[in-house]
C-alpha positions in Angstrom: 16.3 -8.1 12.2 14.6 -8.3 8.8 11.7 -6.1 7.8 9.5 -9.2 8.0 10.7 -9.8 11.5 9.9 -6.3 12.6 6.3 -6.7 11.7 6.1 -10.1 13.4 7.7 -8.8 16.6 5.3 -5.9 16.8 2.4 -8.2 16.6 3.9 -10.7 19.1 4.2 -7.9 21.7 0.6 -7.0 21.1 -0.5 -10.7 21.6 1.5 -10.9 24.9 -0.1 -7.7 26.2 -3.5 -9.2 25.3 -2.8 -12.3 27.4 -1.5 -10.3 30.3 -4.7 -8.2 30.2 -6.8 -11.4 30.4 -4.8 -12.6 33.4 -5.4 -9.2 35.1 -9.1 -9.2 34.4 -9.4 -12.7 35.8 -8.6 -11.3 39.2 -11.9 -9.5 39.4 -14.1 -12.0 37.4 -16.7 -14.0 39.2 -17.0 -17.7 38.6 -20.6 -17.6 37.8 -20.4 -15.3 34.8 -19.7 -18.2 32.4 -23.1 -19.8 32.9 -26.0 -18.2 31.1 -28.1 -18.5 33.6 12.1 -30.4 12.6 9.2 -31.0 10.4 9.4 -34.8 11.2 5.8 -35.9 11.9 4.1 -32.9 10.4 2.6 -35.1 7.7 1.0 -33.5 4.6 2.7 -30.8 4.7 -6.9 -2.9 16.3 -9.3 -0.4 16.4 -12.9 -1.7 15.8 -14.0 -1.4 12.2 -17.5 -0.6 11.0 -19.4 -3.4 9.3 -19.6 -3.3 5.5 -19.9 -5.4 2.4 -16.8 -7.3 1.6 -15.4 -8.5 -1.7 -16.6 -12.0 -0.7 -19.9 -10.8 0.7 -20.8 -8.7 -2.3 -21.0 -11.9 -4.4 -22.5 -14.1 -1.7 -26.1 -13.5 -2.9 -25.3 -15.0 -6.3 -24.0 -18.1 -4.6 -27.1 -18.8 -2.7 -28.8 -21.6 -4.6 -32.4 -22.6 -4.7 -32.1 -25.0 -1.7 -35.4 -25.6 0.1 -34.9 -26.4 3.8 -36.4 -29.6 5.3 -39.7 -29.5 7.2 -39.4 -29.8 10.1 -36.0 -27.9 10.0 -32.9 -29.9 11.1 -31.1 -29.7 14.4 -27.6 -28.3 14.1 -24.4 -29.2 16.0 -21.3 -27.1 15.5 -18.2 -28.6 17.0 -15.1 -26.4 17.1 -11.7 -27.7 18.2 -9.0 -25.3 19.4 -5.6 -25.1 17.7 -6.3 -28.0 15.3 -4.1 -28.1 12.3 -5.7 -29.7 9.2 -2.7 -31.8 8.5 -2.7 -33.6 11.8 -5.7 -35.8 11.0 -5.6 -39.1 9.2 -8.4 -38.1 6.9 -6.3 -35.1 5.7 -3.3 -37.4 5.0 -1.3 -37.7 8.2 0.6 -40.9 8.1 0.5 -41.9 11.8 -1.4 -39.7 14.1 -4.4 -41.7 15.4 -7.7 -39.9 14.8 -10.1 -42.8 13.9 -13.3 -41.0 15.2 -12.7 -37.8 13.3 -11.6 -39.8 10.2 -14.8 -41.9 10.3 -17.0 -38.9 10.8 -15.3 -37.1 7.9 -15.8 -40.2 5.7 -19.5 -40.2 6.5 -19.9 -36.7 5.0 -17.9 -34.2 3.0 -14.4 -33.0 3.6 -13.3 -29.5 2.7 -9.7 -29.6 1.7 -8.7 -25.9 1.8 -10.6 -24.2 4.6 -9.2 -21.1 6.1 -9.9 -19.0 9.2 -10.0 -15.2 9.1 -7.6 -14.7 12.1 -5.6 -17.4 13.9 -6.9 -16.6 17.3 -9.8 -18.2 19.3 -12.2 -15.3 20.0 -11.9 -13.5 16.6 -12.2 -16.8 14.8 -15.4 -17.8 16.7 -16.8 -14.3 16.2 -16.4 -14.8 12.4 -18.1 -18.3 12.6 -21.0 -17.0 14.6 -21.6 -13.7 12.8 -20.4 -14.4 9.2 -18.2 -11.3 9.3 -14.5 -10.6 8.9 -12.9 -9.5 12.2 -12.3 -6.1 10.8 -16.1 -5.7 10.4 -17.3 -7.5 13.5 -14.9 -5.6 15.7 -13.5 -8.7 17.4 -9.7 -8.5 16.8 -7.8 -8.6 20.0 -8.1 -11.7 22.2 -10.1 -11.3 25.4 -10.3 -7.5 24.8 -12.8 -7.0 21.9 -16.4 -8.2 22.3 -19.0 -8.9 19.7 -21.7 -6.3 19.7 -25.1 -7.5 20.9 -26.6 -5.6 18.0 -25.2 -8.1 15.5 -27.0 -11.3 14.6 -25.3 -14.6 15.5 -26.1 -18.2 14.6 -27.6 -18.7 18.0 -29.7 -15.5 18.0 -31.1 -16.1 14.5 -31.9 -19.8 15.2 -33.4 -19.0 18.7 -35.7 -16.5 16.9 -36.8 -19.4 14.7 -37.8 -21.5 17.7 -34.5 -23.4 18.1 -33.3 -24.5 21.5 -29.7 -23.2 21.8 -26.8 -24.2 24.0 -23.1 -23.4 24.0 -20.6 -25.5 25.9 -16.9 -24.6 26.0 -13.8 -25.4 27.9 -11.7 -22.3 27.8 -12.1 -19.1 29.8 -11.6 -16.6 27.0 -15.0 -17.7 25.6 -16.8 -16.6 28.7 -19.1 -13.8 27.7 -17.2 -11.1 29.6 -14.2 -11.7 27.3 -15.9 -12.2 23.9 -19.6 -11.3 23.8 -20.5 -14.5 22.1 -23.3 -15.5 24.5 -25.9 -13.6 22.5 -28.8 -16.0 21.5 -27.7 -18.9 23.7 -30.2 -20.1 26.2 -27.5 -22.2 27.9 -23.9 -20.9 27.8 -21.5 -22.8 30.1 -17.8 -22.8 30.7 -16.9 -26.5 31.5 -13.5 -25.7 32.9 -13.3 -25.6 36.7 -13.6 -22.3 38.5 -10.4 -20.4 38.6 -8.9 -20.1 42.1 -7.7 -16.7 43.2 -4.3 -16.0 41.6 -4.6 -19.2 39.6 -3.3 -19.9 36.1 -6.1 -20.3 33.5 -3.8 -22.5 31.4 -3.3 -25.1 34.2 -5.6 -27.8 32.8 -4.4 -30.2 35.5 -6.4 -28.3 38.0 -9.0 -26.6 35.7 -10.7 -29.7 34.3 -12.0 -29.0 30.9 -10.6 -32.0 28.9 -12.3 -33.9 26.1 -13.8 -36.6 28.4 -15.6 -33.9 30.5 -16.6 -31.8 27.5 -18.1 -34.9 25.8 -20.0 -35.9 28.9 -21.5 -32.4 29.2 -22.4 -32.3 25.6 -24.2 -35.7 25.7 -26.0 -34.6 28.9 -27.1 -31.4 27.1 -28.4 -33.4 24.2 -30.5 -35.4 26.6 -31.9 -32.2 28.1 -33.2 -30.8 24.8 -36.9 -31.2 24.2 -37.9 -33.3 21.3 -40.6 -30.9 20.4 -38.3 -28.4 18.6 -34.9 -28.5 16.9 -31.7 -27.5 18.7 -28.5 -25.7 17.9 -25.6 -27.1 20.0 -22.2 -25.5 19.9 -19.4 -27.5 21.6 -15.8 -26.3 21.9 -12.9 -28.6 22.7 -9.8 -27.0 24.1 -7.4 -30.0 24.3 -4.9 -29.3 21.5 -4.1 -25.8 22.8 -0.9 -25.5 24.8 0.1 -26.5 27.4 0.6 -29.9 25.8 0.0 -32.3 28.6 -2.0 -35.3 27.3 -3.0 -37.8 29.9 -1.6 -41.3 30.5 -0.2 -43.2 27.5 -1.1 -40.3 25.1 1.9 -38.4 26.6 4.4 -40.9 25.1 2.4 -42.2 22.1 4.4 -40.5 19.4 7.9 -40.2 20.8 8.4 -43.0 23.4 12.2 -43.0 23.2 12.8 -39.3 23.9 15.4 -38.8 26.7 15.6 -35.0 27.0 13.9 -32.4 29.2 11.4 -30.9 26.8 7.8 -30.8 28.2 4.6 -29.1 27.1 4.1 -26.8 30.1 3.2 -23.2 29.8 6.6 -22.3 31.2 8.3 -24.1 28.3 6.0 -22.5 25.8 6.8 -19.0 27.2 10.5 -19.8 27.2 10.4 -20.7 23.5 8.3 -17.7 22.6 10.6 -15.2 24.4 13.8 -16.8 23.0 15.3 -18.1 26.3 14.8 -21.7 25.1 16.0 -22.8 21.7 14.6 -26.3 21.1 16.8 -28.8 19.4 15.4 -30.9 16.5 14.8 -33.7 19.0 13.1 -31.3 21.5 10.9 -30.0 18.7 9.9 -33.6 17.7 8.9 -34.2 21.4 6.9 -30.9 21.5 5.1 -31.9 18.4 4.5 -35.4 19.8 2.8 -34.0 22.9 0.6 -31.8 20.7 -0.3 -34.9 18.6 -1.0 -36.8 21.8 -3.5 -34.1 22.8 -5.3 -34.6 19.4 -5.4 -38.3 19.8 -6.8 -38.1 23.3 -9.5 -35.7 22.0 -10.3 -38.1 19.3 -10.7 -41.0 21.8 -13.5 -39.0 23.4 -15.3 -37.2 20.6 -16.5 -40.4 19.0 -19.0 -40.7 21.9 -20.5 -37.4 20.9 -20.7 -38.3 17.2 -22.6 -41.5 18.1 -25.3 -39.3 19.7 -25.5 -37.0 16.7 -26.8 -39.5 14.2 -30.0 -39.3 12.3 -31.1 -37.9 8.9 -32.3 -34.6 10.2 -29.3 -33.2 12.0 -26.5 -31.1 10.5 -23.1 -31.7 12.1 -20.1 -29.5 11.3 -16.7 -30.0 12.8 -13.9 -27.4 12.3 -11.0 -25.7 14.0 -10.6 -22.1 15.2 -6.9 -21.9 14.1 -3.8 -24.0 13.7 -0.4 -24.0 15.3 3.2 -23.3 14.2 6.2 -25.4 15.1 9.1 -23.4 13.7 8.3 -23.9 10.0 9.1 -20.3 9.2 11.9 -19.5 11.6 12.9 -16.4 9.6 9.6 -14.7 10.6 10.8 -13.7 14.1 14.1 -13.6 15.9 12.7 -16.3 18.3 11.4 -18.5 15.5 7.8 -19.1 14.4 6.1 -21.1 17.2 2.5 -21.6 18.3 0.0 -18.8 17.5 -1.1 -16.2 16.6 2.0 -15.2 14.7 1.5 -15.8 11.0 -0.9 -16.3 8.1 0.9 -19.4 6.8 -1.2 -22.6 6.4 0.2 -24.0 9.7 -1.9 -21.4 11.5 -4.5 -20.4 9.0 -5.7 -23.7 7.5 -8.1 -26.0 9.6 -10.3 -29.0 9.0 -13.9 -28.6 8.0 -16.0 -31.7 8.0 -19.8 -31.5 7.3 -22.5 -34.2 7.5 -26.1 -33.8 6.6 -27.4 -36.7 4.6 -29.9 -34.7 2.4 -27.0 -32.7 0.9 -23.7 -34.4 1.6 -22.4 -37.6 0.0 -20.3 -39.9 2.1 -16.6 -39.8 1.2 -16.9 -36.6 -1.0 -14.4 -33.8 -1.0 -14.4 -30.1 -1.9 -11.2 -28.6 -3.3 -12.4 -25.0 -3.6 -11.1 -22.3 -1.2 -13.6 -21.8 1.7 -13.4 -19.7 4.8 -14.8 -19.6 8.3 -17.4 -16.9 7.6 -19.0 -19.2 5.0 -20.5 -21.4 7.7 -22.8 -18.7 8.9 -24.9 -18.5 5.7 -24.5 -22.2 5.1 -26.0 -23.3 8.4 -28.8 -20.7 8.3 -29.7 -21.8 4.8 -29.9 -25.4 5.9 -32.2 -24.3 8.7 -34.4 -22.4 6.3 -33.6 -19.2 8.2 -33.0 -15.8 6.6 -29.4 -14.7 6.1 -28.8 -11.3 7.7 -27.4 -8.6 5.5 -24.2 -8.4 7.7 -23.1 -11.8 6.3 -19.8 -11.5 4.3 -19.3 -15.2 3.6 -20.8 -17.3 0.8 -23.0 -20.4 1.4 -21.2 -23.7 0.7 -24.3 -25.4 -0.7 -23.6 -24.4 -4.3 -20.3 -26.3 -4.0 -22.2 -29.3 -2.6 -24.8 -29.5 -5.4 -22.4 -28.7 -8.2 -24.0 -25.5 -9.2 -20.7 -23.7 -8.5 -17.2 -24.8 -9.2 -15.7 -22.5 -6.6 -12.8 -21.4 -8.9 -13.5 -17.7 -8.2 -13.6 -18.0 -4.4 -10.9 -16.5 -2.3 -10.1 -16.3 1.4 -8.9 -13.1 3.1 -7.2 -13.1 6.5 -5.5 -10.5 8.7 -3.7 -10.3 12.0 -5.4 -8.2 14.8 -3.3 -5.1 14.2 -3.3 -5.6 10.4 0.5 -5.9 10.2 -0.1 -9.0 8.0 -2.9 -9.6 5.6 -3.3 -12.3 3.0 -5.4 -13.6 0.1 -5.6 -17.2 -0.9 -7.1 -18.0 -4.3 -7.0 -21.3 -6.2 -3.4 -22.5 -5.9 -1.9 -19.2 -4.7 -1.3 -17.3 -1.5 0.0 -13.8 -1.2 1.0 -12.5 2.3 1.6 -8.8 2.7 3.5 -7.2 5.6 1.8 -3.8 5.8 4.4 -2.5 8.2 7.3 -3.0 5.9 5.6 -3.1 2.5 7.1 -6.5 1.7 5.1 -9.4 0.2 5.5 -13.2 -0.2 3.9 -15.3 -2.9 3.5 -19.1 -2.7 2.1 -21.8 -5.1 0.3 -24.0 -2.6 -0.1 -27.0 -4.9 3.7 -27.2 -5.7 4.8 -25.9 -2.3 2.3 -26.7 0.4 4.9 -25.9 3.1 5.3 -22.4 1.8 9.1 -22.5 1.6 9.7 -21.0 -1.8 8.8 -17.3 -2.3 7.9 -16.8 -6.0 7.3 -13.0 -5.8 10.2 -12.2 -8.0 9.3 -14.6 -10.8 5.5 -14.6 -10.8 5.0 -10.9 -11.1 1.7 -11.0 -12.9 0.2 -13.4 -10.4 1.4 -11.2 -7.5 0.0 -8.1 -9.1 -3.4 -9.7 -9.6 -3.6 -11.1 -6.1 -2.2 -7.8 -4.7 -5.0 -5.8 -6.3 -7.7 -8.1 -5.0 -6.2 -8.0 -1.5 -6.0 -4.2 -1.6 -9.6 -4.0 -2.7 -10.7 -6.2 0.2 -8.7 -4.2 2.7 -10.5 -1.0 1.5 -13.9 -2.6 1.7 -13.4 -3.8 5.3 -11.8 -0.4 6.2 -8.3 -1.8 6.9 -7.0 0.5 4.2 -8.3 3.8 2.9 
């Protein structure tokens, strides 16, 4: 096995143990705790750390422009979609996947073209969104094991302190407070998936209803329940694109109707691919991707109903993903290939959509090409609400990019896997990925090589050295390296 593969295998084992621990914990969990109360078809291409100022956060203050919030302050809706690759939406250039609702919403505001998450895993990514902190600083690294400290401010807690009504609705068990600590500040916090039967499988969406139709119904109902006397903050999380890939009805055959093989999207199949006992053929891989794309299109068929209820000039709506998904694009990374998540810091897992609409500051059909990252939403949404930005924030507000007061050329995104085997920096057209277990690095020009297939480390030595120094500086600031 290559040195690169050794690092990947070490992390893959850690990820499996994390999921097994979640399954074990579920046996003692009570149902009420969730309520607070082949590239074909791919298109365009652990210890907790103390908080501290980051390379990005140290310059965040200079990026906060003179924006004056509206009076009364706007309501805010944050929609997160699990496992959503940026390149699977029509608005991001996919040639055939049907996403008319997301495309229309994106066209009504601004599209961020190079938006990256801090860790390709649900809980850590959401903790970064809600706290504005890198996972190494927030302490939320390992899925369903680490919890966000209640001493940290969150979007919900800050906005609740400003008189906002707050509600969080989600359709995945790891976002229950006992597994993540994200409930802080939410007056309503509800898991929309069905209660787990004793010994049941949390991934069995056929019996644990939490699909986009149900999620959208619940979100619309919550909007009706909010009082009109004060603004609201609503977070809605859709789970559909996450495996198992079992889209309902016609969506199951929408993108590969002629397939005659045995490939399906069940959890058993996913596990077999991950442990190497099943090696998908190119035809099988196309089918697997088609099922994933069917999940996205089903989600899109339902989310438009929510967007219709989120109209008006004094409401901020942000739509993003928590991470992407790999389908074997970098098979050399692991002896069993590079499938699903969280296994790498390539764009397939690290880059997600970000669509933002707020008519006072966004222009319909506009795009932002600068590098942005998940932690930037925390200061951005608080600034739009006229709320103070806590000192813990390590991201930079996006508003200077929207009003043109900043070009974004100096921005960078930093990411890491839970055990810090892999870390990365993305800046302008370049990405450097470092394997801290083996000491090896890979360098890619994302403009010329969006699929990250051509390592330029040997020929672009000055670029590699510059990015490597910035990455090392960030690792020291967030206490990954000494």
